[in-house]
C-alpha positions in Angstrom: 11.2 -14.6 12.6 9.9 -12.0 15.0 8.2 -12.9 18.2 4.6 -13.8 17.4 3.1 -11.7 20.2 4.4 -8.3 21.4 3.8 -7.2 25.0 1.0 -5.0 25.9 2.2 -1.4 25.8 0.0 0.2 28.4 -3.1 -0.4 30.5 -5.9 1.9 31.6 -4.6 5.3 32.6 -5.8 7.7 35.3 -7.1 10.8 33.6 -7.6 14.5 34.7 -10.9 15.5 36.3 -12.1 17.3 33.2 -11.6 14.1 31.2 -12.9 11.7 33.8 -15.2 10.0 31.3 -12.6 9.8 28.6 -10.6 6.6 28.3 -7.3 5.5 26.6 -6.4 1.9 26.2 -3.3 0.3 24.8 -3.2 -1.9 21.7 -1.1 -5.0 21.2 0.4 -5.8 17.8 0.6 -9.4 16.6 2.6 -11.1 13.8 1.4 -14.7 13.6 2.1 -17.7 11.3 0.0 -17.6 8.1 -3.3 -19.5 8.0 -4.7 -21.0 4.9 -8.3 -20.6 6.0 -9.0 -16.8 6.2 -11.6 -15.6 8.6 -10.8 -11.9 9.3 -9.9 -8.8 7.4 -6.6 -8.7 9.1 -5.3 -11.9 7.6 -2.9 -12.6 4.8 -2.4 -16.2 3.7 0.4 -18.2 2.0 -0.4 -19.9 -1.3 1.5 -21.7 -4.0 2.7 -18.3 -5.2 3.3 -16.5 -2.0 4.6 -18.7 0.8 5.5 -18.3 4.5 3.7 -15.0 4.9 2.4 -13.6 8.2 -0.6 -11.6 9.2 -0.7 -8.4 11.2 -3.4 -7.6 13.8 -4.0 -5.0 16.4 -5.8 -6.3 19.5 -6.8 -5.1 22.9 -8.2 -6.9 26.0 -11.9 -7.0 27.0 -13.6 -8.9 29.8 -16.9 -10.6 29.1 -18.7 -12.4 31.9 -15.5 -12.1 34.0 -13.4 -13.9 31.4 -10.7 -12.1 29.4 -10.6 -12.1 25.6 -8.0 -10.6 23.2 -10.0 -9.0 20.5 -9.0 -7.4 17.2 -10.1 -3.8 16.8 -12.0 -3.3 13.6 -13.5 0.0 12.4 -14.7 -1.8 9.3 -17.4 -3.8 11.1 -19.9 -3.2 13.9 -20.3 -6.4 15.9 -18.6 -8.1 18.8 -17.7 -11.8 18.7 -15.7 -14.0 21.0 -14.7 -17.7 21.1 -14.8 -19.3 24.5 -17.0 -19.6 27.6 -18.7 -16.4 29.0 -20.0 -17.1 32.5 -23.5 -15.9 33.2 -24.4 -15.2 29.5 -27.9 -15.4 28.2 -28.9 -17.0 25.0 -31.4 -14.8 23.0 -32.5 -17.7 20.8 -31.3 -15.8 17.7 -28.4 -16.5 15.4 -26.4 -14.1 13.2 -23.4 -14.1 11.0 -20.9 -11.5 9.8 -19.5 -11.7 6.3 -16.1 -10.0 6.2 -14.2 -9.1 3.1 -12.3 -12.3 3.6 -14.1 -15.1 5.6 -17.1 -15.0 7.9 -18.2 -15.9 11.4 -21.5 -17.2 12.6 -23.1 -18.3 15.9 -25.8 -17.7 18.5 -26.5 -14.2 19.7 -25.9 -14.0 23.4 -25.9 -11.3 26.1 -23.1 -10.8 28.7 -21.6 -8.2 31.0 -18.8 -6.4 29.2 -15.9 -4.4 30.6 -14.1 -2.4 27.9 -12.0 0.7 28.1 -13.0 1.4 31.7 -16.7 1.1 31.0 -19.1 -1.6 32.1 -22.0 -2.5 29.8 -24.6 -4.8 31.1 -26.1 -7.4 28.7 -24.0 -6.5 25.8 -25.0 -8.5 22.7 -22.3 -10.6 21.0 -21.8 -13.5 18.8 -20.6 -16.8 20.4 -18.3 -18.2 17.7 -17.3 -21.9 17.9 -13.7 -22.9 18.2 -12.0 -23.5 14.8 -8.5 -23.3 13.2 -9.1 -19.6 12.7 -10.7 -18.8 16.1 -9.0 -20.1 19.2 -10.3 -19.9 22.7 -9.9 -16.5 24.2 -9.9 -14.6 20.9 -12.4 -12.4 19.2 -13.1 -9.1 17.4 -14.7 -5.9 18.4 -16.5 -3.9 15.7 -16.1 -0.1 16.0 -18.1 0.8 12.9 -21.5 2.5 12.7 -24.4 0.7 14.3 -26.1 0.7 10.9 -23.9 -2.2 9.8 -24.6 -4.4 12.8 -25.9 -7.9 12.0 -26.5 -8.6 15.6 -28.8 -5.6 15.8 -30.7 -6.8 12.8 -31.1 -10.2 14.3 -32.6 -8.8 17.6 -34.3 -5.9 15.9 -34.2 -3.7 19.0 -31.8 -1.6 21.0 -30.6 -4.7 22.9 -28.5 -5.5 19.8 -26.8 -2.1 19.7 -23.0 -2.1 19.0 -20.6 -1.7 21.9 -19.7 2.0 21.4 -23.3 2.9 20.9 -24.1 1.4 24.3 -21.2 3.2 25.9 -22.3 6.6 24.5 -25.9 6.0 25.4 -25.2 5.3 29.1 -22.4 7.9 29.5 -23.9 11.1 28.1 -21.0 13.2 29.4 -18.5 11.2 27.3 -17.9 12.9 23.9 -19.1 10.7 21.1 -15.7 10.1 19.4 -13.1 7.5 18.9 -9.4 8.0 18.1 -6.9 5.4 16.9 -3.1 5.6 16.5 -1.3 2.6 15.0 2.4 1.9 14.8 4.6 -0.6 12.9 6.7 -3.3 14.4 9.8 -2.8 12.2 10.1 0.9 12.5 13.3 2.0 14.3 11.7 5.4 15.2 8.3 4.4 16.5 6.7 1.6 18.5 4.6 -1.0 16.8 1.5 -1.2 19.0 -0.7 1.8 19.4 -3.5 3.5 21.4 -7.3 3.6 21.2 -9.2 6.3 23.0 -12.8 7.0 23.7 -13.6 10.7 24.3 -9.9 11.7 24.7 -7.2 13.1 22.5 -3.8 11.6 22.9 -1.2 13.9 24.4 1.0 15.5 21.7 -1.7 15.0 19.0 -3.9 17.9 19.9 -3.5 19.3 16.4 -6.0 16.7 15.2 -8.9 19.0 16.3 -7.8 21.7 13.9 -7.7 19.4 10.9 -10.3 19.5 8.1 -13.6 17.9 9.1 -14.4 15.3 6.5 -18.0 14.5 6.1 -18.9 10.8 6.4 -20.3 9.7 3.1 -23.7 8.2 3.9 -25.1 5.4 1.7 -28.7 5.3 0.6 -31.4 3.8 2.8 -31.5 0.7 0.6 -27.8 0.1 1.3 -27.7 1.1 5.0 -26.0 -2.2 5.9 -23.0 -1.1 3.9 -22.5 2.0 5.9 -18.9 2.4 6.9 -16.6 5.2 8.2 -16.0 6.5 4.7 -15.3 9.9 3.2 -14.2 11.5 -0.1 -10.6 12.0 -1.1 -9.7 15.3 -2.8 -10.1 15.4 -6.6 -7.2 13.4 -8.1 -6.1 12.8 -4.5 -3.8 9.9 -5.0 -0.2 11.0 -5.7 2.0 8.4 -7.3 5.8 7.6 -7.0 6.5 10.3 -9.6 5.0 13.0 -7.5 2.0 13.4 -9.9 -1.7 12.7 -9.4 -2.7 9.3 -10.6 -5.5 9.5 -13.2 -8.6 8.1 -11.3 -12.3 7.9 -11.7 -14.9 6.9 -9.0 -17.1 3.9 -9.4 -19.6 5.4 -6.9 -22.6 6.7 -9.0 -23.7 9.2 -6.4 -20.4 11.1 -6.4 -20.7 14.3 -8.4 -17.0 14.9 -9.0 -15.9 11.7 -10.8 -12.3 12.5 -9.9 -13.1 12.0 -6.2 -12.8 8.5 -4.7 -14.7 7.3 -1.7 -12.4 5.7 0.9 -13.3 3.5 3.9 -11.1 3.5 6.9 -10.7 -0.1 8.2 -8.3 -0.9 11.0 -9.0 -4.6 10.5 -7.7 -4.8 7.0 -4.0 -5.5 6.5 -3.6 -4.6 2.8 -5.4 -1.5 1.6 -7.6 -2.1 -1.4 -7.5 0.5 -4.2 -8.7 0.5 -7.8 -6.6 -1.7 -10.1 -5.4 1.3 -12.1 -4.1 2.9 -9.0 -2.2 -0.2 -7.8 -0.7 -0.6 -11.3 0.4 3.1 -11.4 2.1 2.6 -8.0 3.8 -0.8 -8.7 3.5 -1.7 -12.4 6.7 0.0 -13.7 8.9 -1.0 -10.7 11.8 -3.1 -11.9 11.1 -6.7 -10.9 7.4 -6.1 -10.1 5.0 -8.9 -10.8 1.2 -9.2 -10.6 0.5 -12.7 -9.2 -2.6 -14.6 -8.3 -3.4 -15.3 -4.6 -6.1 -17.9 -3.9 -7.8 -15.6 -1.2 -6.7 -12.1 -2.1 -7.0 -12.3 -5.8 -4.3 -10.4 -7.8 -1.5 -8.9 -5.7 1.7 -7.0 -6.7 5.1 -8.2 -5.5 8.2 -6.1 -5.8 11.9 -6.4 -4.7 12.2 -5.5 -1.0 14.9 -2.9 -1.4 12.8 -0.6 -3.7 11.7 2.5 -1.8 8.3 3.8 -3.0 6.9 7.1 -1.8 3.2 7.9 -2.4 0.6 10.1 -0.6 -3.1 10.7 -0.4 -4.9 14.1 -0.1 -7.9 14.7 2.2 -9.3 18.1 2.9 -6.4 19.9 1.2 -3.9 18.1 3.4 -1.3 15.7 2.1 -0.9 12.3 3.9 2.5 10.9 3.0 2.8 7.1 3.3 6.0 5.7 5.0 7.9 3.6 2.5 7.9 0.7 5.0 4.1 0.8 4.5 4.0 0.9 0.6 5.6 -2.5 0.6 5.4 -5.1 3.4 8.2 -7.6 4.1 6.2 -10.6 5.3 8.9 -13.3 4.6 7.2 -14.1 1.3 8.8 -15.9 -1.6 7.9 -16.2 -5.3 7.7 -19.4 -7.3 11.5 -19.6 -7.7 12.0 -19.2 -3.9 13.3 -15.6 -4.2 12.4 -13.2 -1.4 9.8 -10.6 -2.4 7.8 -7.9 -0.6 4.1 -7.3 -1.1 2.9 -4.1 -2.5 0.6 -2.9 0.3 -1.9 -1.1 -1.8 -3.5 -3.9 -3.8 -6.1 -4.0 -6.6 -9.6 -4.1 -5.0 -11.2 -7.5 -5.3 -12.1 -9.0 -1.9 -13.9 -5.9 -0.7 -15.6 -4.4 -3.7 -18.8 -2.4 -3.3 -20.9 0.1 -5.2 -20.7 2.5 -2.2 -16.9 3.0 -2.0 -13.8 2.8 -4.2 -11.1 1.8 -1.8 -10.5 0.4 1.7 -7.6 2.2 3.5 -6.5 -0.4 6.0 -3.5 -0.7 8.4 -0.8 0.2 5.9 -2.5 3.6 5.5 -3.7 4.1 9.1 -0.1 3.7 10.4 0.5 7.1 8.8 -2.3 9.1 10.4 -3.9 9.8 13.8 -7.6 8.9 13.1 -10.4 10.7 14.8 -14.0 9.5 14.2 -16.9 11.6 15.6 -20.1 9.4 15.7 -22.5 12.4 15.7 -26.0 11.2 14.9 -24.8 7.7 14.0 -25.4 6.7 17.7 -28.5 4.5 18.0 -31.3 6.0 19.9 -30.7 9.7 19.0 -34.1 11.2 18.5 -33.0 14.8 17.7 -30.6 15.6 15.0 -27.6 17.3 16.7 -24.6 16.9 14.4 -23.4 15.0 11.4 -20.7 12.4 11.9 -17.3 13.4 10.6 -13.7 12.2 10.4 -10.4 14.1 11.0 -6.9 12.9 9.9 -3.6 14.1 11.2 -0.5 13.0 9.2 2.2 11.3 11.2 4.8 10.6 8.5 6.0 14.1 7.9 9.8 13.7 8.1 10.8 12.2 4.8 14.5 12.0 5.7 13.7 10.0 8.8 11.3 7.7 6.8 14.1 7.1 4.3 16.6 6.4 7.1 14.1 3.9 8.7 13.7 2.1 5.4 17.4 1.7 4.9 17.9 0.5 8.5 15.1 -2.1 8.1 15.7 -3.3 4.5 19.4 -2.9 4.5 19.5 -0.7 1.4 17.3 1.5 -0.7 16.6 2.0 -4.4 14.2 4.9 -4.8 11.7 4.5 -7.6 10.5 7.4 -9.7 9.1 6.2 -13.1 9.2 9.7 -14.5 12.6 10.7 -13.0 15.6 12.1 -14.8 17.5 10.2 -17.4 20.2 9.5 -14.7 17.5 8.1 -12.4 16.4 5.7 -15.1 19.9 4.7 -15.9 20.5 3.9 -12.2 17.3 1.9 -12.0 18.4 -0.2 -15.0 22.1 -0.1 -14.6 22.8 -3.7 -15.3 20.7 -3.6 -18.5 22.4 -0.4 -19.6 25.8 -1.9 -19.1 24.9 -5.1 -20.9 23.4 -3.2 -23.9 26.4 -0.9 -24.0 28.9 -3.8 -24.1 26.9 -5.5 -26.7 26.7 -2.5 -28.9 30.4 -1.9 -28.5 31.2 -5.4 -29.6 28.9 -5.1 -32.6 30.5 -1.7 -33.6 34.1 -3.1 -33.3 33.0 -6.1 -35.4 31.5 -3.9 -38.1 34.7 -1.8 -38.3 36.9 -4.9 -38.6 34.6 -6.3 -41.3 34.8 -3.0 -43.3 38.6 -2.9 -43.0 39.0 -6.5 -44.2 36.6 -6.0 -47.0 38.4 -2.8 -48.2 41.7 -4.6 -48.1 40.5 -7.4 -50.3 38.6 -5.3 -52.8 40.8 -2.1 -53.2 43.1 -2.4 -56.4 46.6 -0.9 -56.3 47.3 2.0 -58.6 50.5 1.7 -60.6 53.5 3.1 -58.8 51.7 3.4 -55.4 51.8 1.3 -52.2 49.2 -1.4 -52.1 46.7 -1.3 -49.1 47.0 -5.1 -49.0 50.7 -4.9 -48.2 52.6 -3.7 -45.2 54.3 -0.3 -45.0 56.8 0.2 -47.8 60.4 -0.3 -46.6 62.5 2.8 -46.4 65.3 1.4 -48.5 63.1 0.9 -51.5 63.0 3.6 -54.2 60.4 6.3 -53.9 57.4 6.1 -56.2 57.4 8.4 -59.3 56.1 11.9 -58.7 52.6 12.9 -59.7 51.7 16.3 -60.9 48.3 17.5 -59.6 46.4 19.3 -62.5 46.0 23.0 -62.1 42.6 24.1 -60.9 40.5 25.4 -63.7 36.9 26.1 -64.5 35.8 22.5 -64.7 34.4 22.2 -61.2 37.1 23.0 -58.6 39.6 22.9 -61.6 39.4 19.2 -62.1 40.2 18.0 -65.6 37.4 16.3 -67.5 37.0 12.5 -67.1 38.5 10.3 -69.8 36.7 7.1 -70.7 34.6 7.2 -67.5 37.5 7.3 -65.1 39.0 9.8 -62.7 42.6 10.8 -63.4 43.3 10.7 -59.6 45.1 7.4 -59.1 43.9 7.2 -55.5 40.3 6.6 -56.6 38.9 3.3 -57.5 38.6 2.7 -61.3 34.8 2.2 -61.7 
């Protein structure tokens, strides 16, 4: 088992003068023992089918009322909650709750002085969540989604309930209204597991993000404004399967004009991306040893052998986003009913996060393969004049396929690439044991058939007069030679053969039928 908590990678950094209002903070990655009561998007539980699994979370530190809390970063929600005492907090007399895709939290709405990413926000609204098996003292979650989805804002019904980033952008007008996130994986030999979150700053070495296609944020209708997320459209037929071909897809969002374009939500708090069931089946369904099992909290999930390397990609704005094979299947120490080790297919059939406003939730397993840039635009609460539409930019980070393959082999010990529409040789390799077994079986049957025919002919074939019997051994050399036989001369009767007499051939080698 890996250490449950990895050390903090970096703290607040001093920045150049021209970026004085931009802030970069480090993220900490956690792998913790599985919990049976799920409360957050970033959780995976063990069940009777999948046992001894772990969850993956990305956290950073905040200070609220002078006390420090380790909070999950979550672009899929908009509210801040903590568990524990906040000195000097004010109770608003309101209560609110947040329903996540898995689990929920609820508590009184309070106000406290917040320090986050180098900014101080007075009287920040938050949920005071009671201690439970899922929420320990000193823990929490910070929502980084659009303010439209804030349940705290709805409860207070005024700007006092604005989300954290809205408050930061409102009081720091020189800070560009954007957020970037870079996530890593803990078992990658080439890259570090934790990551970075920036407000108003581009990470050094990733400046190419600003030249990537600007993807418009898909806005939901006024009736569904609470379901507004950081979401955008994939390219038409933009999910590329293990065979290198586009997976046949169709959106379930009625407002999408091109039915081959899926709407995707980017959610840093969701461990396993949720995709249409047909997409998950196209990725994992034909993998040798794959199984679709029932999880009590996640619904149906695919499991596969851990040494199968699967390569897929997504297309946004004409750009291909390859997914590292260590992210298409996750080794979370899971076992099946027989106790055999299995890995979870990371892109699972959507069930726990279904909505009429999007088709898929691209969580951590996807986000570890991109540098994510979110420009809030006019989504900041309190904007009175329309200045700019919000947009998203993605920069692919898994571009070296040879390095990704090498990483997979180092981590998993071996690699069996899977291509369902590969060459005949690929298919034979994928099913080598079955091919050998069938070949041996067919060979045995063929030999048995030949032996049977030989024995049958020996027993049934009569011996012409004066010729060696097939039922006997070879004729000894000292015995007299058989009488000579004169072959008839070829004539006009069909290759010169003489006419039959009494229904028999004159050739003594033939059977007398």
